[in-house]
N, C-alpha and C positions, 0 to 999 in steps of 0.2 A: 570586492577585489576578485579579479579573474586571473587564474594562474595557468599557464600552459608551458610545457617543456618544449622548446623549439630546438630542433636538431639541425646542425649544419654538417654537410658531408663533403668528402673529397674522394675521388676514385683513386685507389691505390694500386690496383692490379687488374689484368684482363682487358678484356675489351668492352579547329573551329567547327562548331556544329556537330560535336561528337556526343553521343548519348552517354549519360552518367555511367551506365553499366560497362562501357568500353574504356573508361578512364581509370588508371590505377589510383589507389588510395595512398596518400602521403602519410597520414597519421590519424589517430582518433583523439577526440577532445571532449572533455566534460566540464561545463561551466562550474566554477567554484565560487560560492558566496560565503565561505567560511574563514576568510583571511588566512592566517597562518595554518589553520586546521582545515581539513577537507569537509566541505558541506555542499552538496550539489544545490544549485539554484532551483528554487521551487518550480516544478513542471518542466525543467529543462533536461532533455535526454542527451545521450551521447551523440556526438556529431562526427562525421568523417570529413576530413579535409582532402579533397581530390587534388591531383597534381595539376589540374588546370585552374585551380583556385576556387572551384565551387565547393559548397558545403552540402552534405546529405545527412538527414537525421537518421538515427538508428534507435527507434523507440522501444524495441523489444530487448535491448541490452540492459542488464542489471546495472544500477548506478552505484549502490553501496556493496562493498565486500561483506562477507559473513564470517562469524566466528564458528568454532567447531560445532556448537550446538544449533547452528542455523540462524541465530539472531544477528542483527546488524552490527557490524564492526564499529567501534567507537571512533570519535574524531581523532583521538590521540594515536590511533592505530593506522592513521593515513588510509582511510577506508574506501577509496574508489575501487570498484570491481575491475578485475584485469580485462584488458582488451589488447589483442596483438594483431599486427599487420605484417604480412609476409614481405620479404625483401623486394619482390617484384611488384608489390602493391596490388596483387590480384586475389589475395585471400585475406579474410579477417576471421578472428576467433574471439569468442566472448561467452560469458555466462548469461543465460537468459533470465530475465526478470520473472518472478513468480514461482517457477519450479526449479531454478538453479541448474537446468540442463546446459551442457556445453554445446555451442552452436558454431559451425564453420560455414562461411559463405564464400563462393568463388565470385568475387566482385560484389559491389554494393547491391546489385539487383539479382544476384545469383540465388538459386534455390538453396535454402538452408539445409545442411546436413546436421541432424540433431543427435548428439552423443549423450552418454550417461552423465549424471550429475556427479562428476568426479570430486567436487569439493565437499560432498556429503561426508560428515564425520570429521573432516579436517578444517572446514571453512575455506573460503576463497581469499581471505585477507593476505595469506602468505603462500598462495599458490602462484606459480609462474607459468605462463603460456608461451611456448617457443615454437614458431613455425619455421619450416625449412624455407629457403629463399624462393622456391617456386610454389610454396603453399601446399605441396602434396602430402607432407607429413606434419604432425603436430605432437609436441612433447608437453605433457602435463607434469610439472616438476613440483615436488613437495619438500625439497631440501631446506626451505626456510621455515617450514611449519614446526610448531612446538613438538608434535609427535610425527616424526618423519615416517614416510612410507615410500615404497618403490614408485618411481616415476613410470609413466605409461606413454608409449609412442603409438599413435594411431594413424591409419590411412584416412585422409580427410575426405576422400570421395566415397568410401564404403563404410567408414567407421570401424574397420577391422583393427584389432590390436596387433601390432607388429612385434613388439618386445617390451620388456620392462627395463628400467634403469635402477640399480641398487640404491636403497635409501641412503647409504653413506656417501654417495657421490653427489657432487654439485654440478648439475648440467650447465654447460655454457652455450650450447646451441648445436646446430647441425653442420655437417661438412658442406662444402659448396654444392655438391650434387644431392645432398639430403640422404645419402646412404649410410652415414655414420652419425653418432652422437658424440660430441666432445664434452668431457667432464674432468673435474679435478677431484682428488681423494686425499684426505688427511691421513697420515700414517702415525702409528704409535711413537715412532722415533722423531716426530715433529717435522718430518719432511712432507712434501706435497707431491703426489704423483699426477701425471696427466693420463687420462684413460680414454681410449677410443672404443666405443661400443658399436659393433657392426649390426645393422638391422637384419642381416641374413644369418646372424648367430656369431657368438664369440666376442671376446673383448681383448684389448691389449693395453697393459699398463706400463708406463715408463716413468722413471724418476729423472727429470731433466735438470739442467743447472737451476738451482733454487731461485736465482734472481728472476727467472722467467715467471715464477708462480707466487712467490711470497709477498710481492708488492702490489698485488691485485692488477697485474699486467693484463692488458686486453689480449685475448687469444682467439684464433680462428683456425679451422682445419680445412686444408685443401681437399679437392675432390678425390685425390689418390688415397686418402685415408691415413697418410703417414707424414705429410708435410705440415708442420705446425707453423703458423705465422704469429709472431709476437710483437706487440707494440711496446718497445722499451723506452721508458721515460728518459728525458734528458738527465745526464749525469749518473745514470744507474750503474754502468760498468766502469766508468772512469769520470773524473771531474769534468772533462771537456767533451765527453761523449754526447752527441746530439740525440734528440728524440728520433727514433728510427723504427722501421718495421724490418724484422729479420726472419729468415726461414730456418727451421730446425727439423732435421730428419729424425723422427721418433724411432725408427728401426736401427739406424746407424748410431744414434746418439751423438750427432755432430751438427754444428752450424753449417749452413749451405751458403757460401759466398758472402759478400758484404751486404750490409743492410741498406735499405732505401731511406734516406733522411726525410723526415716529415717536419716541416718548418714550425717554429713556435706559434705561427698564426693559427695553426689548427688546435693546439693545446691537447690535453689528455682527452681520452674518450674511449669508445668501444669499437671493436671491429665487427662488421656485419657483411654478409654476402648479399649482393644485389642481383639484378637480372644479368644473364649472360656471363656468369662467373666473375663478376666484378667485385672486388673487395673494397668496402667503404669504411672510412673512419668517420664515426658519428659522435658528435659531442653536443652537450647542452650549451646553448648560447645565453639563455636567461629566461625571463618571464615575458609573456606577451599576451595582450588581449586582442583578439581578432576583430576586425570590423566587418560586419555583415549588413547587406542591404537587400531588400526584397524578400520574397518567400524562399523557404528552404525545402527542397523536396524531401520526402520521407520514404524509407524502405518499407515495403510491405511483406 
């Protein structure tokens, strides 16, 4: 049984004969032969699905995630090693097989930028990799780890650390321009705050209407660093309220105009920034086994 998460997307805001290196990546895929549990197929590496339909092997990417002691994560822990693709499809981030170092590539054939083994001591099973839409920044998030530690934001071209994200915050992603990190923070009074961490320094925490955050509502941050976009599920604010994307001004503490209705055909999902400042609604459609024919090129 091969399981793949397939995402369908809709643009919500904003605006032949090509070498593989020039084609954006759509997603990463790892063949699973473990049925309901994760077990990579013998000898099968990660593959990248390009946006022109081609497949490219990624043989240096780790397949299994690791525990805190460095041993392989068990099947019950859903153990595929993390792999992230930027919104524009031009950057990929993954942990390298063998030494656990974090690697970022600009495009499938791009020169790898090798970063430290950030999963060391925490394991990679519960580490999340989040790339900015243009792939210039990478956030390594440990908020799901048993022993939380501060997240790290790095420049993917130089490997330079740009800032940390407090261990108590759950990072959701970058703003549209990649200059801020959006996160949520649980408070002792059982409310949830939205926090904006500026890469140039400083943070801003706001307690928005709680329906925005307590129902796992999908959130995204605009390039201005203050406009929050929230995907409100159908019936959240009233019985007949449609599913919609609404804007919330974090500084004023007020909704901005009417929402944009997103039809039921899209269903629930996540909000992600794509190229050129476009906001996309991405959702899981189901499981899928790809059909491949011929040889598959491999990244060196």
